[in-house]
N, C-alpha and C positions, 0 to 999 in steps of 0.2 A: 371358773365358777361365775355365775351370774345371779344377781338378785334384783327384784323389783321393789322399789320403795315408794311410799306416798310422800309427795313433796312437790317442789318446783325447782327448776335449774336454769341458770343463766350464766353469762360470761360478762365480766367487767374488767377492762384493762388487760384482756388476754387470759384472765384467771377464771377457772370454772368454780361456780358456787352452787352448792346444794342447800336448799332451804327446806327445813322440816318444821312441823308444828301441827297442832290440832286442827280439825276442820273449822274453817272460818277464821283462822288466826291471821290471815293476810299473806300467806305464802305466794300465791299467784300475783297478788297486787305488788308485793315487794319485788318479785322477779321481773315483772313488767317495768316497774319504775327503774330498776337497775339496767335492764336491757335497752331501755329507751335513751340512756346516756350516749354521748357521742362515741364512747369506747365500749359500748355494751352490745349484747346480742342475747336473744332468747333461745333456750335449748328445749325445755320440756315442762309440762305441767301435769299434775296429778299422779301419773305413774312414770317413775324414772327408772330406767333399766341401767344397772351398774355392772361393770365387768372389769376384770384385771386385764390390762394390755400393756406389755412393755414396761412393767414395773410401776404402773400408775393405775388409778381407778378412773375409768372412763364412763361418763354418763351420757345417755341418749334417751330420746322419747320412746315410749311404747308406740309401736307402728300405728295403732288405731287412733292415736292422739297427736301425732306429729304435726307441728305447725299450728296447733290449736291451744287455746287457753280458756279456762272458765273464769268469767268475771261475775262475781256475785251480783245478782239483780239484773244482769245483762244476758246471761246464758253463755254458751260456748262460742267463742269468736275466733276468727282467723287472725293470727299474730301479724301476718303480712298486711292485712287490711287495716291494722292499727298503725302501720308505718314503722314497725319495729323489726330490725334485722333478726334473722333466724339462723342458727347453726345446727347442723345435724348431730353434733356430739361435742363433748369437751372433756379435758382432763380435769378432775376435781382438785382444787387447791384449798377450799375452805368449806366447812359445814356451818350453817347458821341455824340455830334452834330458836324458834319463836315461842315465848312463854308469856303468861299473863302478868306475873309479878316476879321480880328478882330482888335480892337484898340491896339496900342502899349502897353498900360498899362490899360487893362480892369478891370472893377469891377468884383468880383467873380460872376459867373452865378447863377441864382436862380435854385431851384430844378426842375426836370421834373415831371409833373403830369401824371401818368399812372394809369388808372382805379381807380382814387381817392387816389393813393399812391404818396407820395413825395419821389422821388429818387434823389440821388446826380447826378449832371450834370457837364460835362466838355465840353468846346467848343474848338475845335482845328481848326486853320486856315490852309490854303494850305502851307504857308511858314514853319510852325512848322512841318507839315507832311513831306514836301519835305526834311527838314533837318534831318529826321529820329528820331525826338524827341517824337513822339506820344507814343510809348511803355513806355518810361520813365515817361511821364506825366500821363499816365493812371495808371501805378503802384502807383505813388504818390497819385493820387486821390483816389485810393482804400484804402489807409491807413488812410484817413480822416474819422472822425466819421460821421455816417448817420444823416441827418437833422431830 
């Protein structure tokens, strides 16, 4: 089974990350920021094709958008032109949901269900992202054992 999701996808420290959120929430910007790290790479923007392969959920870009990213106010750009490494696909290890507001002391989010697989999930609100804490929290989430 294959599904196409709206989001962005990158790799950090060898782990695949799917970023979801409303239009304009910063999915592409966060994926580029993570992919630009020394141990990062960009996979896909806007339409993420996900499929089950070998007991994992694998994400890849839609063929029409491979190697490209939309940067608000700049248009659709080549990821390679930005000096960011690109990968053709990745096994997903974490789902990050971008929201406007979350409780001050929230309960841990439940896992994300993708194609029948339960993947660890992190919820990041606008305040956390604006403070620049998203990369640190994502790295910490990747260290936790998978549910």
